[in-house]
N, C-alpha and C positions, 0 to 999 in steps of 0.2 A: 319586313315590318310586321309587327303584331297588329292584326286588325282588331277593330272593336269586336268584343266577344259576340255581340248580337248578330254580327254580319258573317260569322264563321259557320261552317258546316259542322254541327255537333257530332254527326256520325263519323266524319273523317277524323276529327280530333280524338274521338274514342278509339278508332282503329289505330291511329298513330300512337296513342298512349299505350295501347296494348302491345304494339310492336316494340316500343322502346323498353317497356317493362320486361319483355322476353329477352331482349339483348342485355339488359342490366343484370338480370337473374343468371344468364349464362356466364357473363364475365366474373360476377361475384363467386359463383360456384367454382369456376376454374381457378380463381385467384385465392380464395379463402375457404371454399368448401361448404357444402350443405349436407352431404351424405351423413355425417356423424353429427346430427343436430335433431332437435325436437321435430322439425319439419320432415326429416328423413324418417324418423320413427312413426310419424303420423301417416305419411303417404306410402311408405315402403320403398325399398330401393328402386324397383322397376318404374313405378309411377313418378317418383322424384326425378329419376334420370330422364324420363320422357318430358317432364315439365321444364327442367332447367337446362338440359343439354342440347336442345334443338333450337336454341335461340337464333341461330343463323337464319331460320325461317322468318324471324322478325325483320331481318334486313330485306328479305324478298317481299315482305308486305310493304316496306318503305319504298322499294323500287316501283311496285305497282301503283302506289299512291302518287309517287313523283310523276310517272308517265301520265297518269290521269289528270293531275292538277295542272301540269305544265301545258298539256294539250288543251284542256278545257279553258284555262285562263288565256291562252293564246288565241283561241276562237273568239272569246269574249272581247279581247283587246283589239284584235286586228281583223275580225270577221271571218277569215279563213286562214288555213295554214300557209297557203301560197303567198299571203300578204304579210307574213311576219317581217317586221323590221328588225334585221339581225343586230344593228347597232344598239337599238333600244332594248332588245332581248338580253344582250350580253351585259348592258349597263345595269339592268334590273337584277340579273342573277349575281353579278359581282357585289352590288350593294347588299344583297341579302346574305350571301355566303361568306364572303371574304373577311369582314371585320372580326367576328368571333373565331374564325378558323386561324387567322394570323395570331391572335392572342393565345389560343391553345398551343399552336406550334412554338411560339416564343417561350412559353412556360416549359414545355417538354424539352426543347432543344437546350435551353439554359440549364435546367436541372440535369439533363443527361450529360452535357459537356463538363459539368462539375463532378460527374461520376456518381451521382445519386442512384442507388440500386433501383431497378425496375423503370428507370428512365433512360438508362444507358443502352448501348448496342450489344448487350450480352445475353439476349434471350435465346433459348434453345442452344446454348453452348457457343454462340457466336460472340466474338470479341472484335468487333470492327472499330476502326479508329474514330475519334471524335469528329474528324472532317466529314465522315460519312453522314453525319446528321444533316448537313447542308444538301447533300444528294437526296436523302430521304425526304426532308421537308420540301425540297424542290419538286420531287416526284409527286407529292400530295397536291402541290399547287399547280402542277402541269399535267395532271390526269393519268399518271402511269405508275402510281405506287403499287398497284396490284401486279404489274409487270415486273417491277423491281423485286417483289416478293417471290415471283416465280423463279427468278434466277438466284436469289439469295437465301430464300427460306424465311422462317420467322427470325427476326433479328432485333426488334425493338418492341418491348411490351406495349408501350403507349401508341407509338406511330402506326403499328401494324393494323390497328383496328380501323384506321382511315382508308383502307383499301376500297371500301364501298363508295367513298367520296370520289375516287378516281372513276368508278363506273358511272356514277351519276353525272360528274362533270364532263366526261366524254360524251354522254348523251346530250347534255346541255350545249356542248360545243357543236355537235353534229346536227341537232334537230333543225335549227333555222336554215342552215345551209342545204340540208336535204329537202326541206319543204319548198324552198325557193327554187332549187334546181329541178326537182321533180314536177313542180307546178300542179299537176293533177292530184287530187286527194286519193283517187283510186290507186295511183302508183305508190303513194305512201302507205296505203292499206296493204298492198301486196308486199311491200318491204317489211311491214310489221308481221305479217303472216309468215314470211320467210324466216325472220328471226325466231318466231315462236316455234316453228318446225325444227329449226337447226339447233337450238340450244340443248334439247335433250340428246340429240345426236352428238354434239360436242362433248357433253358431260359423259356420255357412254364411252367416249374415246379417251377419257382422262381420269378414269376411276381410281387409278393408283396414287394420285396426288390430290388431296383436298384443296390445296391452294389453286389447282387447275380447275377442278370441277365446281368449286364454290366461289372463287374470286375472279376468274378470268372474265373479260368483257362478254364473250359469246356464251359464257355459262350463266350470265345474269340478264342479258338484254331481252330475253323472252318476257321477263316480269315487267320491264318497262314498256315493251311493245304491247303487252296485254292491257296495261293501264291506258296507253294511248288509244287502243281500239275501243276500250270501254267509254272513254270520253267522246269518241266519234259516234258510237252506237247510241249513247244516251241522248244525243241530239235528235234522234229519229223515232225513239220509242218512249211513250209515256206510260208509266205504271199507275194503276189505281192505288189508293191508300192501303187497302187491305192486302192487295197482292204484294206491294212493296214491303209491308211489315212482315208477311210470311217469308218473302225472299231473304230479308235481313236475317231472320232467325235461322232459316235453313242454311244460309251462307256461314253464319257463325258456328253452327253445329258441324258442318262439313269442315270448316277451318280447324276446329278443335280436333276432329277425328284424324285429319291428315297430319296435323302437328304432333299429336300423341303417338301416331304410328311411327314417326321418327324419320330422321335423315338416313341413318344406317340401313343399307339394303334397298333404299328408295332414292338413291342419289340422282338417278336419271330423270324420273318423272315427278319426284316429290316437290321440287321447287316450282315447277309449272302448275301443279295442283294447288299449291298454297296460293300462288298468284291468281289462279282462276276463282278460287273461293273469295279472296280479297276483292277481286273485280266484281263478283256477284254482289258482295256487300255494298261496294261503292255505287253500283248500278241502281240499287234500291235505296240509296241515300242521297238522292239528287238535291233535295231542298235544304238550304242552310237554315235549319230551325233548331232552336234550343228546347222546343216544346216536345211533348209526348214522350216517346221512348228515349230521345236523344241523350240527355244528361240527367240521369236520376241521381238522387243524393248519394246513393251507395257507390256509384262509380264516377262521381264528379271529379275525383282526383285523377282518374285516367284521362278525362278531358283536359285537365290542367297539364298533365304530362304530355299529352299530344300537342298542346299549344307551345310547349317548351321542348319538344322532342329534339330539335336540332342542337340546342345548347346542352341538353342532357347527353346526347350522343358524343359531343365533342369533349365535354369536361368530366363525365363520370369516370373515365379511365384515369384521369389525373388524381381524382379523389381516391380511387381504388389503389393506385400505385403508392400513394402516400400512406394509406392504411396498411399496406403490405410491408412498409418499412417500420411500422410500429409493432406489428405482430404478424407472424408467419402462419401459414396454414397448419403446420404441425403444432405450433404453440397455442392455437386457438382452441379453447375447451368446448365440449359438447354444449354446455349451458350458455356460452357466450356467442355461439354462431348466429343465432336469430337476432339477438340485440345488435350484433355487428352488421347484419344485413339491413336492419331498420336504420342504423346510424349511417350506413353507406347511402341508402336511398334518400335519407333526410339531408345529408351534406351535399349530395349530388344535386338534389332539387333546389336547395338554398343557393348553391353556386350558379346553377342554371338560371334561376330567377334574377340574381344579381347581374350576370352577364347580359341577360335579355334586356334588363332595364337600363343598364348603364353603358352597354357597349352596342349590342345588336340594334336596338331600336333607335337610339340617337344617330349612330353611324349610318343606318339604313335610311332614315329620314333625311339626313344631311346629303348623302350621295344622290338620293333620288331627287331632292329639291335642286341640287346643283345640276343634275342631268336635265331636269325639266327647263331650267333657265337656258341651257344650251340647246335644248330641243323642245320648244314651246308646245308642240303637239303631243309630247310624250304623256301617256296615261300611266301614272305611277301607282295606281291601286294595285294591291298585292294580287 
């Protein structure tokens, strides 16, 4: 459910907006290209490559934010992690996640079954039967699409980007069960620390396959665990206004430095460092305020993208696939690449806004209200 803007944390929306922008730039560059464009001429090939081709770090930022928000919201809602009501937790997650996801999957599977290029199962030379759509869509809905990719490779241009949903959904599935079974918060902390330590080791053992070192559960769970730890730590430490401001800027500078250094050659520790920088920013952005540094006019659009980041993530690839059916990377001229990028961002944002207004929010409200009637004590605030 989209909260009233005044109740949202402006800093988190800014960070989410930055993360989704990085993902969109990556996918546009891979699909239609930015190297031979005015942006490429302005930045130069090396800097451009660093800016647009490290977009998977944006997903790591999302994982960190997810761990932070789910943990902090659970603490607010139930008082402690051990008191999580797993039925209510799952109801709230389903209400938020499933309606727009089902719509996106319906569009992709329908167009793919009709053989529309870039929606079909022909990515990376694969030509899987139409029936495979139902396996693939089912894997997205049941939290193992990344595992399917590990055995199949890249096979569907649109569906394959949803690997990250499988990571997050598995986290959502396990979190309440772990918290209830572990009971003590100290045991949960030990589990998070174990995941943080193990993830770089796991990535070091799978460097030959980017599907393994970027998309596997244990390759990503350190970022979510760091977000969880940040939410727990922030309950115990209060930062002064000046200290918080300095930490935010230092975190952003460190985030930019690690990001521009790139993924290549830093596959083992890079994702953990991106997550730690994101966590430092979150730690210094405790208060949900629109004032001060939070949302300045020059970056207000990033805050908007952050508020609609889920819809942007689900539907931008549909827009990009349709655009690729109109013009190919080879056909797109030097002069038209930047206008096409702006058109892609505009259409993706428009579609995201429409989905949020007419699908996500109404369905979320309906399902939460229905759940509240069945469970009168349920707190349905986001």
